[in-house]
Every structure is written in C-alpha cells, then in structure tokens.
C-alpha positions as a Python dict, from the first residue, in 0.01 Angstrom:
ca = {
    (1, 'M'): (0, 0, 0),
    (2, 'K'): (189, -250, -212),
    (3, 'K'): (2, -572, -283),
    (4, 'E'): (211, -886, -246),
    (5, 'H'): (185, -1120, -546),
    (6, 'T'): (446, -1376, -450),
    (7, 'A'): (391, -1658, -205),
    (8, 'P'): (552, -1627, 138),
    (9, 'P'): (910, -1757, 117),
    (10, 'S'): (979, -2122, 201),
    (11, 'F'): (613, -2222, 156),
    (12, 'T'): (438, -2366, -148),
    (13, 'F'): (69, -2415, -216),
    (14, 'K'): (-82, -2716, -388),
    (15, 'R'): (-441, -2811, -465),
    (16, 'T'): (-506, -3176, -386),
    (17, 'K'): (-797, -3220, -630),
    (18, 'P'): (-962, -2986, -885),
    (19, 'E'): (-1228, -2888, -632),
    (20, 'G'): (-1033, -2986, -320),
    (21, 'S'): (-857, -2797, -46),
    (22, 'I'): (-527, -2617, -90),
    (23, 'Q'): (-233, -2758, 102),
    (24, 'V'): (35, -2534, 252),
    (25, 'L'): (371, -2712, 228),
    (26, 'N'): (701, -2609, 383),
    (27, 'E'): (1034, -2635, 201),
    (28, 'G'): (1066, -2998, 315),
    (29, 'S'): (725, -3078, 154),
    (30, 'Y'): (555, -3135, 490),
    (31, 'V'): (187, -3039, 499),
    (32, 'M'): (164, -2747, 739),
    (33, 'A'): (-200, -2653, 683),
    (34, 'E'): (-502, -2697, 459),
    (35, 'Y'): (-718, -2412, 330),
    (36, 'S'): (-1078, -2450, 216),
    (37, 'E'): (-1204, -2209, -51),
    (38, 'R'): (-1559, -2301, 45),
    (39, 'T'): (-1525, -2177, 403),
    (40, 'G'): (-1211, -1962, 402),
    (41, 'I'): (-1080, -2155, 703),
    (42, 'V'): (-717, -2258, 740),
    (43, 'K'): (-666, -2574, 947),
    (44, 'W'): (-311, -2574, 1083),
    (45, 'Q'): (-150, -2913, 1141),
    (46, 'R'): (197, -2795, 1247),
    (47, 'V'): (332, -2509, 1455),
    (48, 'V'): (421, -2196, 1258),
    (49, 'V'): (541, -1860, 1391),
    (50, 'T'): (241, -1628, 1435),
    (51, 'A'): (373, -1361, 1198),
    (52, 'Q'): (424, -1618, 920),
    (53, 'R'): (88, -1778, 990),
    (54, 'E'): (-95, -1445, 956),
    (55, 'K'): (92, -1365, 636),
    (56, 'I'): (7, -1705, 486),
    (57, 'E'): (-361, -1678, 584),
    (58, 'K'): (-384, -1331, 426),
    (59, 'W'): (-206, -1452, 111),
    (60, 'L'): (-445, -1748, 79),
    (61, 'G'): (-749, -1523, 125),
    (62, 'D'): (-621, -1280, -139),
    (63, 'H'): (-529, -1544, -398),
    (64, 'Y'): (-802, -1802, -326),
    (65, 'P'): (-1107, -1601, -212),
    (66, 'V'): (-1407, -1781, -64),
    (67, 'Q'): (-1620, -1919, -347),
    (68, 'A'): (-1995, -1868, -334),
    (69, 'S'): (-2161, -2206, -330),
    (70, 'A'): (-2361, -2286, -643),
    (71, 'K'): (-2713, -2386, -545),
    (72, 'A'): (-2923, -2575, -795),
}
C-alpha cells in the first residue's frame, strides 16, 4: 500500500503555537478544524464531505501522532 506524504488537496495545516493545536485551513484560509497532538482528537468547526474528513483525520494522525505526555 502506498503511503501518502502530501497533504490532502485544497487544505493546509498550521500550528498556532509551538506546543499548540494544529489548524486545518481550506483554500480560503478558513479554519475548518483543530487537531490536538495530545489527545489525537480533531474538532471540526465547519462541514466537510465525509470522505475528505476521513482522509484529513488519517493524514493528521500519520504526520502528527499523539505525543506521550511528559510527567515530571
């Protein structure tokens, strides 16, 4: 199976802060969703076709895996 290395077309991904969530932006720069590396949860803020949504969630999980929390 071929692993996809490019982001889904017409979407960009941007981290808000060095340790912050990752925003999913459409081609018009509207925030469509936010992804948390700490929990692996994508919070959708706009309607996206199910097939695209699943592809984006998989891409985020592959490229930004859930980080184990560092306990002191």
